[in-house]
Every structure is written in structure tokens, then in C-alpha cells.
C-alpha positions in Angstrom: -14.4 20.5 -13.3 -17.3 18.1 -12.7 -17.9 16.8 -9.1 -17.0 13.1 -8.5 -19.9 10.9 -7.1 -19.6 10.0 -3.4 -21.4 6.7 -3.8 -20.5 3.8 -6.0 -22.3 0.4 -7.1 -21.2 -2.2 -4.6 -20.7 0.2 -1.7 -17.6 1.9 -2.6 -17.0 5.4 -1.3 -14.8 8.2 -2.8 -12.3 10.0 -0.6 -10.8 13.2 -1.5 -7.4 12.5 -3.1 -7.7 8.8 -2.3 -8.1 5.5 -3.8 -11.7 4.5 -4.6 -12.6 1.2 -3.0 -9.0 -0.2 -2.3 -9.2 -3.8 -1.0 -8.9 -3.6 2.8 -7.0 -6.9 2.8 -4.4 -5.6 0.4 -4.0 -2.5 2.5 -3.3 -4.5 5.7 -0.9 -6.6 3.7 1.1 -3.6 2.4 1.2 -1.9 5.7 2.4 -5.3 7.6 4.9 -5.6 4.9 6.6 -2.1 5.1 6.1 -2.1 8.8 7.7 -5.5 9.2 10.7 -4.7 7.0 11.4 -1.0 8.0 10.2 -1.2 11.5 8.0 1.7 10.9 5.1 2.4 13.2 1.6 1.6 12.0 0.3 5.2 11.9 3.6 6.3 10.0 2.8 3.5 7.3 -0.9 4.2 7.2 -0.1 8.0 6.6 1.7 7.3 3.3 -0.2 7.9 0.2 -1.2 4.9 -1.6 1.3 5.2 -4.6 4.1 5.9 -2.1 3.2 2.9 0.0 3.1 0.7 -3.2 6.6 2.0 -4.2 8.0 1.0 -0.7 6.4 -2.7 -1.0 7.9 -3.0 -4.6 11.4 -1.8 -3.5 11.4 -3.9 -0.3 10.4 -6.9 -2.5 13.2 -6.0 -5.0 15.7 -6.0 -2.1 14.4 -9.3 -0.8 14.6 -10.9 -4.3 18.4 -9.8 -4.6 19.1 -11.2 -1.1 17.5 -14.5 -1.7 19.3 -14.8 -5.0 22.7 -14.1 -3.4 22.0 -16.8 -0.8 21.1 -19.6 -3.5 24.0 -22.1 -4.0 
């Protein structure tokens, strides 16, 4: 298997097994969203793999959508 580059145009970096150049604003939003709704500590949410954190964001959003639909007259 060929080695991945460690530097990319625009300043992105590669982390072993991680996402390359994931926008920091999106990361903060996801962490805040999961922590707020599940009351999980910051470190626990940050320790989640990207795909797992995105799954929790999607599931929480689906729950919120269902709850909001039930509250509409």
C-alpha cells in the first residue's frame, strides 16, 4: 500500500485514520449538538470517530424532527 501524503494544498494535514481537513466550525457544531442533547462531556464526544459522531447528530436530528411534528397543531 502506498503511503499517504502528510501535507496538502491549502494547509490540510493527514491524521492516521482520521478525516483530512474537516472544517473546525463543523466539528464544534457537531460536538455542541451531541453534548447539549445527550449531556455527554466534551472529551467523550471529541473521542468519537467522525462517522459515529455524524451518526449521533443525524439520529438526534431525526428525534427532534419527530418531536416537533407531534407538537404541531
